[in-house]
C-alpha positions as CSV (number, residue, x, y, z in Angstrom):
1,M,-81.1,-74.8,23.6
2,N,-81.4,-76.5,27.0
3,V,-84.8,-76.2,28.6
4,N,-85.1,-77.0,32.3
5,P,-88.0,-79.5,32.5
6,I,-89.0,-78.3,36.0
7,E,-89.3,-74.7,34.8
8,L,-91.2,-75.8,31.7
9,Q,-93.7,-77.6,33.8
10,K,-94.1,-74.6,36.1
11,C,-95.0,-72.5,33.1
12,L,-97.6,-75.1,32.0
13,G,-99.1,-75.5,35.5
14,G,-102.9,-75.7,35.7
15,M,-103.4,-76.5,32.0
16,N,-106.1,-78.9,31.0
17,Y,-105.2,-81.8,28.7
18,P,-105.4,-82.7,25.9
19,A,-104.2,-79.3,24.7
20,D,-103.1,-78.2,21.2
21,K,-99.9,-76.4,20.5
22,K,-101.5,-72.9,20.5
23,T,-103.0,-73.5,24.0
24,V,-99.6,-74.8,25.3
25,V,-97.8,-71.7,23.9
26,D,-100.5,-69.3,25.3
27,Q,-100.4,-71.0,28.7
28,A,-96.6,-70.7,29.0
29,K,-96.7,-67.0,27.9
30,Q,-99.3,-66.2,30.5
31,H,-97.1,-67.8,33.2
32,G,-94.0,-65.8,32.3
33,A,-92.0,-68.4,30.4
34,D,-88.6,-67.2,29.4
35,K,-87.3,-66.8,25.9
36,E,-85.7,-70.3,25.9
37,I,-88.9,-72.0,26.9
38,M,-91.0,-70.0,24.5
39,G,-88.7,-70.8,21.6
40,A,-88.8,-74.5,22.4
41,L,-92.6,-74.6,22.6
42,E,-93.0,-72.6,19.4
43,A,-90.8,-75.2,17.6
44,L,-93.1,-78.0,18.6
45,P,-95.1,-79.9,16.0
46,D,-98.6,-78.5,15.6
47,K,-100.6,-81.3,17.2
48,E,-102.6,-82.2,20.4
49,Y,-100.6,-83.1,23.5
50,G,-102.2,-85.4,26.1
51,T,-99.9,-85.0,29.0
52,P,-97.1,-82.7,30.4
53,A,-94.7,-85.6,29.9
54,E,-95.6,-85.7,26.2
55,I,-94.7,-82.0,25.9
56,N,-91.4,-82.6,27.7
57,K,-90.6,-85.5,25.3
58,E,-91.2,-83.3,22.2
59,V,-89.2,-80.4,23.6
60,N,-86.3,-82.7,24.3
61,R,-86.5,-84.1,20.8
62,H,-86.4,-80.7,19.2
63,T,-83.8,-79.0,21.3
């Protein structure tokens, strides 16, 4: 799975941080994230994320 970081951030635009995994996944779903992005976000560890960069780092680690 190769997630485009720009597309990922577009799907998370406008989100308030810190945000937990559920909030991240819900935000992406509301912004029309594709199957690849949704799969990557759903595979993230269940924790709180402080910045968009932190989410990108975790996505890259798990893909």
